[in-house]
RODO-2510 file (C-alpha; in nm, 4 decimals, decimal comma):
residues 393
     n   res          X          Y          Z
     1     m     4,1848     1,8844     1,4105
     2     p     4,2804     1,8959     1,7648
     3     q     4,5032     1,6438     1,9109
     4     n     4,2338     1,4929     2,1309
     5     a     3,9496     1,5611     1,9148
     6     r     3,7173     1,2261     1,8395
     7     k     3,6462     1,1856     1,4600
     8     l     3,2501     1,1725     1,3448
     9     a     3,1301     1,0030     1,0514
    10     v     2,7609     1,0959     0,9592
    11     f     2,5766     0,8820     0,7646
    12     g     2,2811     0,9979     0,6157
    13     s     2,3916     1,3529     0,6677
    14     t     2,1293     1,5069     0,4349
    15     g     1,8455     1,3453     0,5906
    16     s     1,6437     1,4777     0,9033
    17     i     1,8805     1,3303     1,1771
    18     g     2,1662     1,3878     0,9656
    19     t     2,0870     1,7723     0,9264
    20     q     1,9957     1,8141     1,3021
    21     t     2,3473     1,6217     1,3792
    22     l     2,5467     1,8989     1,2049
    23     r     2,3350     2,1556     1,3527
    24     v     2,4187     2,0077     1,7243
    25     l     2,7715     2,0149     1,6159
    26     a     2,7828     2,3708     1,5177
    27     d     2,5617     2,4772     1,8534
    28     a     2,8237     2,3064     2,0675
    29     k     3,1144     2,4848     1,8946
    30     s     2,9440     2,8246     1,9419
    31     c     2,8344     2,8022     2,2899
    32     d     2,8700     2,4771     2,4678
    33     n     3,2622     2,4246     2,4885
    34     l     3,2036     2,0758     2,3926
    35     a     3,4329     2,0920     2,0834
    36     e     3,6199     1,7792     2,1380
    37     i     3,4506     1,6132     1,8496
    38     e     3,5446     1,7152     1,4932
    39     l     3,3730     1,6215     1,1748
    40     f     3,5459     1,3534     0,9788
    41     a     3,3182     1,2660     0,7300
    42     i     2,9740     1,2976     0,5843
    43     v     2,8127     1,0533     0,3659
    44     a     2,4442     1,0516     0,1853
    45     n     2,2898     0,8133    -0,0682
    46     s     2,2508     1,0470    -0,3532
    47     s     2,1495     1,3844    -0,2298
    48     i     2,4488     1,5328    -0,4188
    49     d     2,3333     1,9139    -0,4176
    50     v     2,2677     1,9211    -0,0387
    51     l     2,5890     1,7179     0,0260
    52     v     2,7794     1,9694    -0,1807
    53     e     2,6458     2,2855     0,0387
    54     q     2,7020     2,0751     0,3991
    55     v     3,0820     2,0055     0,2695
    56     r     3,1108     2,3980     0,2203
    57     r     2,9408     2,4996     0,5258
    58     h     3,0621     2,2334     0,7710
    59     r     3,4050     2,1584     0,6106
    60     p     3,4420     1,7717     0,6793
    61     s     3,7785     1,6136     0,5639
    62     i     3,6071     1,3473     0,3539
    63     v     3,2877     1,3055     0,2146
    64     g     3,1037     0,9850     0,0964
    65     i     2,8342     0,8916    -0,1837
    66     a     2,6727     0,5388    -0,1501
    67     d     2,5196     0,5772    -0,4996
    68     l     2,8026     0,5256    -0,7290
    69     s     2,6165     0,6530    -1,0419
    70     h     2,6586     1,0102    -0,8535
    71     y     3,0295     0,9644    -0,7701
    72     r     3,1626     1,1513    -1,0707
    73     d     2,9179     1,4421    -1,0537
    74     l     2,9955     1,4941    -0,6821
    75     k     3,3832     1,4870    -0,7464
    76     e     3,3530     1,7385    -1,0340
    77     l     3,1331     1,9480    -0,8187
    78     l     3,3883     1,9341    -0,5211
    79     s     3,6829     1,9582    -0,7596
    80     n     3,7950     2,3194    -0,6149
    81     d     3,7107     2,2364    -0,2302
    82     e     3,9813     2,0783    -0,0007
    83     v     3,7781     1,7405     0,0549
    84     e     3,8410     1,3661    -0,0241
    85     v     3,5432     1,2206    -0,2144
    86     v     3,4919     0,7933    -0,1737
    87     g     3,1784     0,6228    -0,3165
    88     g     3,0303     0,2760    -0,3101
    89     d     3,1425     0,0228    -0,0543
    90     e     3,4304     0,2293     0,0636
    91     i     3,1805     0,4503     0,2578
    92     y     3,1937     0,1660     0,5415
    93     d     3,5666     0,2132     0,5691
    94     l     3,4707     0,5766     0,7104
    95     a     3,2813     0,4167     0,9734
    96     r     3,5812     0,1717     1,0734
    97     q     3,8275     0,4839     1,0663
    98     s     3,5820     0,6933     1,3034
    99     d     3,5887     0,7095     1,6740
   100     l     3,1767     0,8155     1,6594
   101     v     2,9424     0,7303     1,4084
   102     m     2,6370     0,8664     1,3825
   103     n     2,4083     0,6297     1,1513
   104     a     2,1130     0,8357     1,0261
   105     v     2,0575     0,5888     0,7497
   106     t     1,6878     0,5413     0,6565
   107     g     1,5652     0,1694     0,6487
   108     f     1,7412    -0,1759     0,6004
   109     s     2,0621     0,0294     0,4204
   110     g     2,1539     0,1293     0,7840
   111     v     2,2522    -0,2370     0,8260
   112     p     2,6215    -0,2516     0,7200
   113     v     2,6986     0,0912     0,8610
   114     t     2,5845    -0,0540     1,2028
   115     e     2,8202    -0,3557     1,1686
   116     a     3,1237    -0,1471     1,0562
   117     a     3,0767     0,0822     1,3479
   118     l     3,0313    -0,1712     1,6069
   119     t     3,2940    -0,3955     1,5067
   120     s     3,5501    -0,1107     1,5214
   121     g     3,5615    -0,0343     1,8796
   122     g     3,4021     0,3297     1,8621
   123     r     3,0623     0,4612     1,9489
   124     l     2,7567     0,4008     1,7513
   125     a     2,5114     0,6845     1,7960
   126     n     2,2129     0,5070     1,6133
   127     a     1,9230     0,6558     1,4605
   128     n     1,8591     0,3612     1,2294
   129     k     1,6186     0,1366     1,3935
   130     e     1,5914    -0,0950     1,1065
   131     s     1,9282    -0,2017     1,1479
   132     i     1,8726    -0,3100     1,5021
   133     v     1,5292    -0,4872     1,4386
   134     a     1,6720    -0,6560     1,0866
   135     a     2,0017    -0,7941     1,2155
   136     g     1,8626    -0,8616     1,5598
   137     d     2,0908    -1,1430     1,7419
   138     l     2,3870    -1,0128     1,5775
   139     v     2,3809    -0,6596     1,7241
   140     e     2,5306    -0,7516     2,0626
   141     p     2,8001    -0,9933     1,9189
   142     w     2,9097    -0,7019     1,7037
   143     r     2,9259    -0,4834     2,0040
   144     i     3,1329    -0,7180     2,1946
   145     k     3,3752    -0,8128     1,9212
   146     g     3,4408    -0,4352     1,8960
   147     g     3,4238    -0,3658     2,2435
   148     s     3,1898    -0,0694     2,1338
   149     e     2,9532     0,1611     2,2861
   150     l     2,5961     0,1789     2,1288
   151     i     2,3849     0,4964     2,2389
   152     p     2,0214     0,5065     2,0650
   153     v     1,9076     0,8049     1,9300
   154     d     1,5363     0,7493     1,9151
   155     s     1,3699     0,9736     2,1542
   156     e     1,2026     0,6497     2,3373
   157     h     1,5020     0,4392     2,3550
   158     s     1,6981     0,7232     2,4626
   159     a     1,4734     0,8005     2,7203
   160     i     1,5129     0,4562     2,8473
   161     y     1,8968     0,4671     2,8218
   162     q     1,8816     0,7859     3,0317
   163     v     1,6935     0,6224     3,2975
   164     l     1,8665     0,2926     3,3344
   165     g     2,2096     0,3822     3,2826
   166     s     2,4584     0,1162     3,2841
   167     s     2,3534    -0,0443     3,5863
   168     e     2,2896    -0,4148     3,5587
   169     l     2,1876    -0,4095     3,9181
   170     a     1,9084    -0,1364     3,7830
   171     k     1,8170    -0,3415     3,5015
   172     r     1,7393    -0,6663     3,7148
   173     s     1,4889    -0,4831     3,8942
   174     v     1,2791    -0,3858     3,6193
   175     k     0,9520    -0,4667     3,5931
   176     r     0,8501    -0,3314     3,2436
   177     l     0,9409    -0,0781     2,9831
   178     v     0,6807     0,1628     2,8611
   179     i     0,7099     0,3342     2,5302
   180     t     0,4996     0,6175     2,4618
   181     a     0,3454     0,7303     2,1141
   182     s     0,2202     1,0511     2,0113
   183     g    -0,0695     0,8462     1,8261
   184     g     0,0271     0,9867     1,4739
   185     p    -0,2210     1,2099     1,2675
   186     f    -0,4963     0,9562     1,2705
   187     r    -0,5226     0,8871     1,6423
   188     t    -0,8866     1,0186     1,6806
   189     f    -1,0096     0,8813     1,3207
   190     s    -1,3014     0,6344     1,2978
   191     h    -1,2481     0,3318     1,0578
   192     d    -1,4432     0,5040     0,7670
   193     e    -1,2076     0,8174     0,8209
   194     l    -0,9089     0,5696     0,7822
   195     d    -1,0476     0,4469     0,4496
   196     a    -1,0197     0,8099     0,3072
   197     v    -0,6472     0,9016     0,4177
   198     t    -0,4101     1,0178     0,1493
   199     l    -0,0485     1,0120     0,1138
   200     q    -0,0300     1,4062     0,2292
   201     d    -0,2597     1,2976     0,5385
   202     a    -0,0010     1,0722     0,6226
   203     l     0,2847     1,2747     0,5834
   204     e     0,1398     1,5409     0,8438
   205     h     0,2655     1,4271     1,1783
   206     p     0,1302     1,6501     1,4758
   207     t     0,4510     1,6613     1,6782
   208     w     0,7470     1,5608     1,5290
   209     r     0,9147     1,6478     1,1607
   210     m     1,0754     1,3339     1,0395
   211     g     1,1447     1,1956     0,6891
   212     p     0,8918     1,0455     0,4786
   213     k     0,9520     0,6899     0,5728
   214     n     0,9305     0,7391     0,9734
   215     t     0,6295     0,9872     0,9579
   216     i     0,4177     0,7047     0,7439
   217     d     0,5308     0,4588     0,9912
   218     s     0,4486     0,6681     1,2566
   219     s     0,0807     0,7133     1,1031
   220     t     0,0393     0,3285     1,1265
   221     l     0,2069     0,2877     1,4534
   222     a     0,4563     0,0577     1,2540
   223     n     0,7237     0,2907     1,3967
   224     k     0,6218     0,2063     1,7525
   225     g     0,6189    -0,1715     1,6384
   226     l     0,9873    -0,1360     1,5298
   227     e     1,0923     0,0320     1,8511
   228     v     0,9325    -0,2234     2,0608
   229     i     1,1308    -0,5054     1,8635
   230     e     1,4442    -0,2413     1,8924
   231     a     1,4257    -0,2001     2,2567
   232     h     1,3823    -0,5933     2,3149
   233     y     1,7474    -0,6299     2,1545
   234     l     1,8849    -0,2928     2,3136
   235     f     1,7867    -0,3641     2,6414
   236     a     1,7286    -0,7403     2,6452
   237     m     1,3784    -0,7255     2,7850
   238     p     1,1342    -0,9787     2,6945
   239     y     0,8325    -0,8606     2,4690
   240     d     0,5903    -0,9164     2,7560
   241     q     0,7520    -0,6760     2,9649
   242     i     0,7709    -0,3880     2,6691
   243     e     0,4394    -0,1961     2,6792
   244     v     0,3005     0,0915     2,4592
   245     v     0,0925     0,3842     2,5525
   246     v    -0,0358     0,6662     2,3533
   247     h     0,0541     1,0075     2,4890
   248     p    -0,0357     1,2728     2,2495
   249     q     0,1287     1,5694     2,4222
   250     s     0,4934     1,3670     2,3374
   251     v     0,6421     1,5143     2,6696
   252     v     0,7141     1,1604     2,8395
   253     h     0,9618     1,0155     2,6035
   254     s     0,9202     0,6601     2,7914
   255     m     0,9296     0,5467     3,1357
   256     v     1,0707     0,2523     3,3129
   257     e     0,8639     0,0870     3,5978
   258     y     1,0292    -0,1155     3,8719
   259     c     0,9629    -0,4238     4,0691
   260     d     0,8820    -0,1898     4,3719
   261     g     0,6265     0,0070     4,1302
   262     t     0,8711     0,3394     4,0968
   263     v     0,8172     0,4615     3,7706
   264     l     1,0813     0,6914     3,6459
   265     a     1,0742     0,8802     3,2984
   266     q     1,2260     1,1128     3,0770
   267     l     1,0541     1,4400     3,0033
   268     s     1,1349     1,7203     2,7717
   269     m     0,9658     1,9059     2,4704
   270     p     0,9914     1,7052     2,1371
   271     d     1,3176     1,8216     1,9827
   272     m     1,5271     1,5276     1,8331
   273     k     1,8348     1,7759     1,8881
   274     l     1,8326     1,6463     2,2721
   275     p     1,8879     1,2832     2,1946
   276     i     2,1261     1,3477     1,9436
   277     s     2,3490     1,5970     2,1433
   278     l     2,3284     1,3242     2,4232
   279     s     2,4336     1,0355     2,2063
   280     l     2,7305     1,2287     2,0886
   281     y     2,8583     1,3969     2,4020
   282     h     2,7675     1,1382     2,6704
   283     p     2,7997     1,1625     2,9398
   284     y     2,8186     1,5240     2,9199
   285     r     2,5228     1,7087     2,8313
   286     s     2,4595     2,0057     2,6006
   287     l     2,4151     2,3453     2,7561
   288     t     2,1943     2,4162     2,4416
   289     p     1,8342     2,3962     2,6300
   290     y     1,6731     2,1818     2,2903
   291     g     1,4038     2,0293     2,5147
   292     s     1,3282     2,3283     2,7827
   293     m     0,9772     2,2646     2,9426
   294     n     0,7339     2,5266     3,0148
   295     w     0,5074     2,3611     3,3005
   296     r     0,2522     2,6280     3,2562
   297     e     0,1884     2,5307     2,9057
   298     h     0,1792     2,1634     2,9799
   299     s    -0,0358     2,1061     3,3326
   300     t    -0,2094     1,7952     3,1825
   301     l    -0,0245     1,4631     3,0819
   302     e    -0,2363     1,2011     2,8815
   303     f    -0,1938     0,8488     2,8602
   304     f    -0,4320     0,5790     2,6684
   305     p    -0,3816     0,2400     2,5253
   306     p    -0,3452     0,2036     2,1659
   307     d    -0,6388     0,0831     1,9475
   308     l    -0,4825    -0,2217     1,7572
   309     a    -0,8159    -0,2639     1,6006
   310     r    -0,7354     0,0510     1,3939
   311     f    -0,3936     0,0150     1,3824
   312     p    -0,3085    -0,3512     1,3823
   313     a     0,0669    -0,3051     1,2697
   314     l     0,1464    -0,2595     1,6148
   315     g     0,0387    -0,5958     1,7382
   316     i     0,1884    -0,7591     1,4259
   317     a     0,5265    -0,6404     1,5143
   318     y     0,4783    -0,8094     1,8410
   319     e     0,3591    -1,1542     1,6906
   320     a     0,6909    -1,0846     1,4624
   321     g     0,9141    -1,0281     1,7646
   322     k     0,7855    -1,3881     1,9058
   323     l     0,9475    -1,5621     1,5872
   324     g     1,2742    -1,4546     1,6425
   325     s     1,5278    -1,2312     1,4521
   326     g     1,4298    -1,3929     1,1349
   327     g     1,0688    -1,2803     1,1860
   328     t     1,1802    -0,9446     1,2868
   329     c     1,4005    -0,9144     0,9669
   330     w     1,0948    -1,0699     0,7830
   331     f     0,8791    -0,7951     0,9578
   332     n     1,1042    -0,4657     0,8809
   333     a     1,1474    -0,5771     0,5033
   334     s     0,7809    -0,6246     0,4625
   335     n     0,6994    -0,2852     0,5937
   336     e     0,9748    -0,1032     0,3911
   337     i     0,7774    -0,2550     0,0623
   338     a     0,4379    -0,1616     0,2375
   339     v     0,5742     0,2039     0,2755
   340     e     0,7190     0,2348    -0,0657
   341     s     0,3788     0,0655    -0,2360
   342     f     0,1684     0,3124    -0,0259
   343     i     0,3994     0,6244    -0,1439
   344     s     0,4009     0,4926    -0,5054
   345     g    -0,0035     0,4900    -0,4620
   346     a     0,0139     0,1018    -0,5580
   347     i    -0,1763     0,0447    -0,2152
   348     a    -0,4141     0,2338     0,0252
   349     w    -0,3052     0,3404     0,3797
   350     k    -0,5175     0,0863     0,5273
   351     e    -0,3532    -0,1573     0,3160
   352     v    -0,0269    -0,1081     0,4727
   353     a    -0,1274    -0,3077     0,7571
   354     k    -0,2781    -0,5849     0,5532
   355     l     0,0144    -0,6406     0,3543
   356     l     0,1741    -0,6624     0,6528
   357     e    -0,0425    -0,9487     0,7997
   358     l    -0,0389    -1,1532     0,4758
   359     s     0,3285    -1,1114     0,4375
   360     m     0,4005    -1,2550     0,7951
   361     d     0,1446    -1,5300     0,7241
   362     r     0,3803    -1,6605     0,4622
   363     f     0,6852    -1,6208     0,6959
   364     e     0,9595    -1,8928     0,6335
   365     k     1,1217    -2,0186     0,9528
   366     c     1,5107    -1,9152     0,9139
   367     n     1,7657    -1,8442     1,1354
   368     i     2,0185    -1,5565     1,1579
   369     s     2,4065    -1,6097     1,2314
   370     s     2,5783    -1,3937     0,9942
   371     v     2,4937    -1,0702     0,7851
   372     n     2,4533    -1,2674     0,4972
   373     d     2,1560    -1,4253     0,6683
   374     v     2,0197    -1,0971     0,7255
   375     i     2,0675    -1,0265     0,3452
   376     s     1,8871    -1,3325     0,2292
   377     i     1,6209    -1,3162     0,4290
   378     d     1,5409    -0,9559     0,3867
   379     r     1,5634    -1,0133     0,0140
   380     r     1,2932    -1,3203     0,0307
   381     a     1,0774    -1,1122     0,2749
   382     r     1,0313    -0,8495    -0,0132
   383     e     0,9865    -1,0654    -0,3021
   384     v     0,6753    -1,1979    -0,0953
   385     a     0,5754    -0,8677     0,0036
   386     r     0,5902    -0,7535    -0,3609
   387     k     0,3479    -1,0412    -0,4544
   388     v     0,1019    -0,9706    -0,1882
   389     v     0,0940    -0,5989    -0,3211
   390     e     0,0069    -0,7500    -0,6506
   391     e    -0,2543    -0,9538    -0,4936
   392     i    -0,4394    -0,6869    -0,3098
   393     s    -0,3869    -0,3889    -0,5407
***
């Protein structure tokens, strides 16, 4: 490892964002002269076959597996490779030992990664919106405690981050944040057509290639609700100053409107490798043109208000935000159960939003002052949501 290289740990390395992160690293080393980042560790939950392939291709120093039931198999498969294998809770030490952490874990499981990274003084490149939503008010204290840096990887929050920069004066002049949404695969569907939506339909996103959970969230606009909550915590912006607009072309990734009427936006072709590269190399930029635009092909950019009657999950997210971080944690847990239930066939697509509504109606007022509170609220919300599934299925 070069003397001045930063140590990177990629959590969720076998998923969509994780694999693209490794591709960005490879691109940088081959043509960008940005090789000051060295791959220290890669971590996955249980996908050991992909993990082994990644170890042999990218040569990290350490590989971690969250699910201990796969630890022995992974260690045996890598017995002839020069790599250390760790499992279970030891994986979080890898975040603490790294200068740079990519949190590409899906869902609530990303919370301890975010905590470990932020309290350890390095940079967190965060693609795990659920940890920001669920941990809510704890995120900024974690960051301050560690003296850490947090750069969002979601394209929408990356866009806002790029526009706002680090200027507190600029942030004080903001009138509103405008988060764009593709509208998902069912943007033009009628109520009747939505009744017939299948799992396969929901997994076909018109613009982005994501994992199943994020793709389904996008189809219900729950994903956009999670992003509204995330923006509230990342940029300390009141909910009534965060707006969502449907933008089918997915070229404008988000906008910031200032008090004088100026609107600044970040535009690029939809390619997650662009915000990934920014989160890794900021303040420098990759020389690989991941989001390069062809303006002759994009002469028209459209914007529409979201239809909350057909996609009520977005409105429910706003209401959850008004309940505080306990409410956002409850919303996140309920949504994860809703997505799991839809994937398993226990509920229909339209019932995802219904489950969210009924679960939030049963929200139990609570405060979050520690990660144990987050775990407790998440567990209770899942219990309630599972009971709702039984009632509506």
